[in-house]
N, C-alpha and C positions, 0 to 999 in steps of 0.2 A: 390749451396745454402748454406748460412751461417748455420752452425750447431748450431741450437738454439732451445730450448723448447719454442714454440710460444703459448702463451706467458703468463708468470705469470703477466699477466700484470705484532749543533746537541746536541744539548741538549738531555737530557736523556730520558724523559718519553713521550710516545706517547699518551696514553689515560688513564684517570682515571675517575671513576664514582663518581660524587658528591653525597653528602647526599641528600635525596629527601623524599617527603611525602610517606606514605605507599602505595598509589595507584601507584605512579610513580615507587617506588622501585619494586613492583610486576612486572611492565612492563619491568623493566631492568633485570629481571631474565630470559628473553627469551634466549634460547641457539640456536646456529647455527646448521644447518644440512648440509650434503653434498649437498643436493638439493639447499639449500640457497647459498652455496659457489659458485656454478657453474651455477645455472639456475634461480636465482631470481634477475632480473634486478633492482628491487626496492632497493636493498642493495648496488648498485653502486652509487657513487656521481652523482647528477644531472648535466646535461651539456646543452649547447645550440646547438640544432641540425642544421647542415649545416651552421654553422657560417662562414662567409667569407666576405672579402672586395669586393665591386662591381667595376670591372675594368672600367676605364674611368670616374668614378664619382668624385665628389668633396669630397673625403674621406667619402663615405657612406659604410655601412656594412649591411648585411642581415642575418637573421636566421629564423628558423621555431619554432614558439611557439604554445602551446596548450591553447586555450581559450574555456571554456565551452564544453570541450570534443572534440573540433574541431581544427585540425591543420591549421595554417595560416602562410604565409610568411610575415615578417615585415622587414622594413628597418629603419636605423637610421643614424645620422650624428656623426662623430667623435667629432665635436664641442659641441654636446649635443642637448637637445631638446627632445620632445616626439617621440616615435616610430610611424612610419606610416605604416598602413596595405598596403600590395601589392596585395595579392590575397589569398582567403581561399582555402583550399583543394577542397571543394565541387565546388566552382566556377571555379577553374583551370580544374577540370575534365570535367565540362560542356563545357568549351571552347575547350578542347582537343577533346571531342567527336563531337562537332559541326564542327571541322576541319577534321573529319574522323577517329579519334582514336577509337579503339574498346571499347565497353562498359566494364568497369572493376569495381570491387568493390574497392572503394578507402579506403584501409586499412591504408595507411600512405602517407604523402606528398612525391611525387616522387623526386628522386635525380635530381638536376638542376645544370646547369652551365651558369653563366652570360656571355652574348655575348656583353656586353657593359652596359651602365648605364640604358638603357630603355628596355632591352629584355633579356630573358634567353631561353635556349634550354632544352628540356626534352626528354630522350630516353624511349620509351615505351617497355614493354615486347614483343610486336609484332615486334620489331626492326624498328619501325618508329620513326623518330626524328621530333619533333615539335618545332617551335619558338613561344614563347609567348610574345606579346607586352604589356608592362606595360601601355602604353599610352591609348590604346583603349580596353584593356582587351580581345583581341582576339588572337587565336592561328592559325598558318598556318603550313601545313606540309612542312618540309624542304627537307627531303630525307629519304630513307629507306636503310637498309643493310640486309644481308642474315640471315635467321634463323640459329641458331647454331654458330653464330659468337663469337669469343673470342678476347681478347686483343684489345678491342675497344679504339681508341685514336683519339680525336678531334683535329683539327688544332687550332692555337691560336684564330682565329676569330670565331670559332665554326660554320663554314659553310661547313666543309669537315670532313670526318671521315675515318680513316684507321682501318682495322680489319683483323683477320686471320681466316681461316677455314681449319682445318687439317694442312697440311704443306705449304699452300699458303697464299699470302698476297693480299688484295683487298682494293680499295678505293671507296667511294661513295661521290658524291657531287650533288647539285641540277641539275637535268637534265642528270646526268651521274652516274647511280647507279651500284654498284657491279662490278666495272671494275677490271679485274684481273691484278695485277701488276706482279705476277709470275704464271707460269703454270707448276710447278714442279710435275712430276709423281711419283718420288721416295719418299716415306714417311720418309726416313732417311735423306733427305735434307730439312731443315726447314727454312721458311722465316718469318720475322716479329715478331719473338718471342725472349724473353730474352735469351741471349747467356751466355756461360761460367757458367752454373749452377747458375745463378743469384748472382755470386760473384762480387767483385769490385764495389759495389753500383749499379749494374745493376738491374733495376726493370721492364724494358720493352724492346721491340725490334724494336720500330718505333720512329722516331724523325722528327717531322714536322719542316720545315724552318720557320723563324719568320713571313713571310707573307703567309705561306701555299702553296707556289707555287711548292715546292719540298718536297720529303719525303725520308729521309735516313732510312735504315733498315738493320738489321742483316740477313745474310744468313749463316746458320750453317750446314755444311756438316758433318754428323755423320756416313757416310758409313763405315769409318774405325774403328769405335768404336764397341766393342763387344756388342751383344745383351745380356741383362740380363733378365732372366725369372721371371715375376710376374704372379701370377695365380689368376684369379677371380673365386670364388666359388659360385657366385650368380646364374649362369646358371647350368643346369645339362645336360651333364657332364660339369665339370669345364673347363674354357678356359684359354689358355696361352695368356698373354698380355705383351709381352716383351717390355722393354725400353732400350734406349741407356744409359749406365752408365759407364763412363770412370773411372777406378780405378787407384789409385796411382801407378805410374811407368809404366802404360800401355799407349797404343796409345790414344791420345786425339782427340777431334773433331777439324775441321778447319773452321775458320770463316772469312768471308769477309763482306764488307759494301757496299750495293747498294744505288744508289741515283736515285730516280724516279722523272721525270719531269711530273707534272700533265698535262700541256698543250700539250706536244708532245707525252706523253705516252711512252717515251723511258727511259731506265735505263743505267747508267754507274756504274762501280764498282771502288772504291778507289783502287789505286795500292799500296796495303800495303806490297806486296812482300814476301820474304822468311825470316825466315822459316815459314812454314804454321802453325806450332804449336806455336802460340803466342796469346796473349790476346789483343783484341781491346776494349778499355774501355773509358768511360766518353766522349761520342760523343757530340760535341758542334758545333752549327752553328754560323757563323759570323753574325753580324746584317744586312749586305748587301746581305746575302744569297750566296755569291760567294765562301766561303770557309767552309770547315769542319775540325774541330780539333779533333784529336784522341790521347789518351794516350796509346801508344803501349808498351806492357809489354812482356818480354821474358818468356818462360815457367818456367825457374828457379825463376822467380819473384824477381830478384835482380837488374834489369836494366830496366828503363822506358825511352822512348823517346816521348816527346810531339811533334806531327807532324801536319802540315797544309797541306790539300789536296785541289785541285781545284774541286769545286762541279760540274762543267760543264764537265770536261774531266776525273776526277778521278786521275789526276797526282799529285805526291808528289811535293809540293811547297818548303817546307823546314822543318828542324827539329829546333824547337825553343830552346829547352834545354833538358838535360838528367838528370836523377836521378839514383843513385846506392846506394846499401846498402849491407853490408856483410851478413845480415839475409834476409830481404825482403823489397821490395817497394810495397805499396798497394794503388794505386790511386783509389779513390772512389767518386770524385766530378768533374762534368763538369766545364768548364770555365764560369765565370760570367763577361760579358762585361759591361763596365761602361757607363751609360746613357750619351749621348752627346759626348762621346769619343770612337768611334768605333775602335780606334787603341789601346785601353787599356782594360785589363781584370784582374780580381782577381783570383788567383789560390790557392787552398788549398793543403798543403803539410805537411808531417810528417818528412821532412828532418832533422829537429833539434831534433827529438825524440818526438815531440809533434805537434799536428795538428795546423798549423798557416796559416795566410793569407799573400799573396805576390802579390804586384801590378806589372804587366808586361806590356810592350808594345808588339804589335803584331810582332815586329822585333825579339822578344825573349830576349830583354833587361830587367833585373830586375830593376824596378824603385825604389822600396823600400819594405822592410818588414813591414807590418802594425801591426802585433801583435807578441809578443814573451814572453817566460816565461815557467816555468815548469808546465804548465796547457794546456788544449786543447780548441780550438774552436769546439763546438759541433754542431752548426747549423749556416748557414748564412741566414739572413732574407731578405736582399736586400739593395738597394741604395735609397737615396733621389732622387727627380726628376732631380736635377741639377748635379747629379753624383759627389758630393763633400764628401758625408758621407756614410759609410757602417755600417749596423746594424747586430749584430750577438749575439749568445748565447754561453756561455762558463762556465767552472767550475773553473775559476780563483779565485773565492772567497771561494772555498772549493770543494774537490773531490766529495762529495755526493750532492752538490747543483748545481743549474743552474740559472744564472742571464742573463739579457739582457744588451747589451752594444752598444755604437756607437764609431766609430773611423774615423777620417778624412783621406781622401786619400792623402792629402798633408803631412801627418805625425802627430805626437803628441801622447799623451797618450790616451788610451781608456777611455771613460766616462761611468760609471755605471748608468743604467737607472732604475733598480729595487732595492728595499731595503729590502723587507721582506725575511727573511731566508727561504729557501725551494727550490722548483723547479718551474721555470718560463719557459713557452714556448710562443713564440711570432710570430705574422704574421704582416707584414708591410703594411701600407695603400698605395694606388696608388701614393700619393705625397711624401711619406716618412715622413710625419709630425705626424703620430700617429701609435700606435701599439695596437693590441688586445693581451692582456696578460692573458694567462690561467695559474693559479697558484695553487699549493697545497703544503702542508707541512705535518709533522707528526701529526699536530693537526687541519689542515684545509683541508676538503675534496676537495673543488674546489672553486675558485673564477674566474670570468672573468671581466676584466676591460679594458677601453680604456685609454691608456697612451699617453701623449704628448712626442715626441721624443726629444724636446729641453731640458726639465727639468725632464722627467720621472714621472711627477705628473699625478695622475688619473683624467681624465676629466669626466668620468662617470663609474658607476659600473653596469655591465649587469647581473651579477649572483653572489649570495652568497649561495652556495649549503649547505643545512642543513646536519648534520651528519646522514647518512642513517642507521647507526647501533647503534644509541643512546639508543635504547630499549633492547640491547643485553648485556649479562653479560660477558664483555670482560676483559682480563687481561691487563697488562702493557707491552709496547714495549720500549726497549732501543736501541739506535744506538750509537756505540762507536768504537774506534780503539783498535786493539791489534797488537802485533808485529809479523811479519812474521818469518819463520824459519831462515832467515838470521840475525835476531836479530835487524834489523835496519828499515826495511820497515813497514810503517803503513798499516794494513789491516782493512777494515771497516766491522763490524759485527752487526747483529740484533738479539736481544734476546727478546722473548715473554714469559712472566711468566703467570701461570694460574690465573684466577680471584679468589679472596679470598686467595691470596698467603700467605702461612705460612712458614717463613724462617726456622722453626724448622722441617719441613717435608723433606722427600727425594722424589724428583720427577724424573720420567724417562724423557729422552730428545730425541727429534727427530731433526736431522740435515737435512735441505734441502740444496742440493748442486747443483751447475752448474760448475762454475770454468773455463769455456772456453772463448775464444776470443770474443770480441764485445758484451759481456753481463755484465751488472752491476745489481746485485740484491738488493743491500743495498743502499738506497737513502733517502734524506730528502724530502720525498713526502708522500702522504696519505698511512697510514699503514706501513710507513718506507720502502716502495717498496714491502712489502709482500702481501699476499692475504687472503681471508676469510677462506680458508681451514686451513691455519696456525693458525688463530684465533680460529677456531673450535677445532683444536687439543689442543690448550692451554686450552680451556674450558673443555676438557675431562681430563685434569690433566697432560699435558705434558709441559715441557720447550721446546720451538721451537727455533732453532738457525740456522743462516746462516752467512757465512763469504765469502767475495769475495777474493779469493786467487790470488797470482801472476799468470799472464796469462789472467786474465779477463779484461773487457773493461773499457775505459774512464780514464786510468791512464797514458797513454803514452807508447812509445816503450820500454824504459828501464824496465818497469813493465811487459809489455806484452811479450817481447822477452826473459824473464827469462826462459821460457819453451821451447825455440827453440830447435828442434831436439830431445826432450825428453818429449813429452806430457805425463802427469800423474805423473811425478816425483816431480817437485817443487810444483805442485798443492797439491799432497798428503802431502808433508812436511808441507805446510801451513795449510791444513785442520786439520792435527794432532795438530798444535798449537791451533787451535780452540777447539779441544777435550781437550787439556791440560787446556784451560781456563774454559771449562765446568766442568772439574773434580776439579778445584780449588774452585768452588762454593759449599758451604757446603750443599745447598739444592738440588743439582743434584746427583742422584744415579749413580755413575760411572760404575756400573755393568749393567745398563739398558739404553744404548745409541744406538739409531737406526739411519739409514741414508736412505734418499730417493732422487733420482734425475732422470731426463729424458734426453735423447740424450747425449750431453757431460756429463750431470749430471748422466746419466746411466752408462757411462764409468767410471766416478769418483766413483760412488757408488760401482761398482764391484771392482775397484782398491782399495778402502778403505777397503773392506771386505777381500781382498786376499793379499794385499801388506803391510798393517799395521800390527803391532805386534798382535799375536793371543790374542783374548779376548778384544780387543779395542771396538768392536761393538757387540751388542747383536743380531741385525737383520738388514737386508737391503732390499730395493725394488728398482730395477733398471729397468727403462723403456726405450725402444728404444735404447739400449746401443751400442756404438761402442766397438767392442771387439778386432778387428785386423785392425789397420790403413791401412794396405795394401789393405783392401777392401773398404776403403772410397774414395770419389771422388778426382780427380786429383787436382783441383784448391785449395781447402781448405787444403787438407792434405800436398801437396808438399810445400805450403807456410810455414807451421809450422814444417814440418818434413823432408824437401827435399824428394827425391825419395827413395824407398826401396833400389835401387841399390847404391845410394850415402850414405845412412845412415842405413845400415843393423843392426847395434848394437842398434840404437835408436828404430827402429821398433820392434826388438826382445824384448827389455826391456819393451816396452809399450804394447806388445801383451798379452792380458789377458788369452789367452789359456794356456800360460806357468805357470799360477798361480792357475789353477783350484784345484789342490790338496791341496792348502792352505785354501780352503773354509771350515770353521768350523761353522760359524754362519748361521742361516737360511737365505736364499736369495730367494726372489720372483722376477723372471725376466719376463717382459711383452713386447710384440711386436705386432705391427699391421702387418697383413699378406701381405699387398700390400705397405709396406713402401718403397718409392722411394728415401728417403734421407739416412737413415741407413738401408740398405737392410736386410731382414729377416735372411739371412744367418749368420749374426753376432751372434745372440743369438742361432740359431740352431747349429752352430759349437760349441758354448760354451756348449750347452746341450749335444751334442754328446761326447765332451771331458770329461764332467762330468760323463757320463755313462761309458766311457772307463776307467776312474780312480776310478769307484765305489763311486763317490761323489754324494750325494743327494742334489737336490735343487728343488724349486717349480717353475712352469712355467705356463704362461697364455697368450693366444693370443686373439686378437680382429679381427675376420674375416672381410675383406673388408675395414679395416681402414688403412690409410697411416701413416705418421710419428707421428702424434698426434691424439689421440682419442678425437673427439670433438662431439658436439651435445648432445643429451640425454644420449648417451653411456658414456659420461665423468662422469656422476654421478655414473654409474656402476663401472667405473675404480677407482674413488677415494673412493668409498665404499669398494672396494676390498683392496686398499692400506691401508686404515684406519683399516680395520678388521685385516689385516696381522700384522700391527704394534701393534695393541691391543693384538693380540694373544701372542706375545712374550715379549712385554714390560709391559703389565698388569698394567696400572695406577690404582690408588685407585678409588673405585666407587664414583660417584658424591654425594654430600651431599643430605640428604633426601629432597624430594620435588622438585628435579630437574630431568631433562631427559638428557640422553647422546646424544640426537639428532640423533640417528640411527634408 
């Protein structure tokens, strides 16, 4: 699993409060609370629920809207015109119950999946699947699957479903329900679940063929992986609930790929061969269902082979091409076959140092590179119906921005389709002639528009979300570059100043840090990529600061690989450049700077408190921190650090147990007791080492919580973090007549 705090969710100024009449001004004096920051959905920008294109339609889309307190599904056409009601929530539930669904209180419109232009399917909590016909307004029961099912995955036609229960894989289809694909008795051998700790872009463990006649799936043998003890304190006495957790340098699991034929009920396995400790990533079906393509990566993660296998026999057909890198290769995207050209596909690769698009033939011949430059393709949206044009998102117009583009498969320069500076995310219509563009910027909470792909012009506006925090007394947010420790590289930073800012005052500062791979915190999007807790801290009288140091995401391999084999060192140097910037501001109190982060950010918080010069930080709060990379998972750690056997010096230098005696500032360390990402032992070892060295620190655990503390307990967590920072940084009391929101 990618090590990331999930999830926090350029012009200079984010938000200013305009002069207003007295009544409005009083409304604008509202202050945020921790409850607001994490449990008040009214303060998130409005969105269109379940917005999607309808497959097989003439570029129609649908979403759920609320009219007179009632949810209803509506559909519209990309070309414009009024929205057409499809079905209200009340009528849908009546139709479902008439078809045999249990009586349920309809609290919200159920999740649906379109099965074509005239019907959609709905999965009920009872594990019954119903098909609703738009034409006659009736529902019919399609199939059922077992209670307690996980990893539910429908085939493209939405007539078959794969699911897992415990370690086994099942399929259900009309007339054949709960068919066991596997009958594994050993719980250490897992079928149909995401393999390789969900690294390499892996999000699931089942892969239906285009017509749904076959199902490829991961089989993960973990018998050779050490059991790691997690303990549930919910029952009395407590119970051990061990997990398989492969630590860096230790034995890893062994994965194979099965291919199940629905008609015959037989399974063959791809002959992926030796060594067994390899990574099978980016599984892709050919359009004719005859072949499966797999990006095979060695355990060292510096050599990738893109291979074709026969889906009927499992035999290796050929290796199309290879990629190597002195640091690492990280394949994260499946092949995308070109419509109308089943012998051509587009492949995403970082071989140039930046993620770009390459057009290949199935013989393995590179036909042409479609995009190039010192920027990244961040998402591929799809092809037009004729397979002549590809649509994608990238940051080629600015590191902290995202725009939508098209490029011809025959070559030529990319064409920019969006113009407003900020962050655009798109989904492509069935014909490829329209895009749903979801947009935000530092001053725009969210808009959703239908764009034409030929000219990028808006055909219709579906949403203009109002500012949900316009009645709150917010400060200003600036996003800007500073120089990295190398004196050359631009790093992007976000600075939030308190409302009623007085440049003659001295304010304490809080740094929010992450700094690890695949994460970008500073963006030209709503709140500059920040969150409401940061705005609340500014209201309380803090300057709140974040900088994306080298090693973080969406900047290309030269930027990311600066930290290779030495996690924590370059990141620290860059974070200290951020501290230097803060200290250069006359209104920042250089003696009152605190730092907080979670996960990789917890590692960085602890690093900053113990490897930076003494006195740099007044206080820190480290959540779910990696302390010793030797105890983190194989896939992630060995990519960035090699193995402990290959890089003992790097592991020793990054091991925070060796710096405990340097801890002089107050540190609050927090951990969930059943964390299966950064196991609890990290912070417990740190605590034990602190005791051994006579070093004091504060410590808090959240019983029963995994890597992130979510739900209502998140309010408790951030109240604790806020109070701890207040205790040591002591901002000035708010002006008379206001509340600190606690």
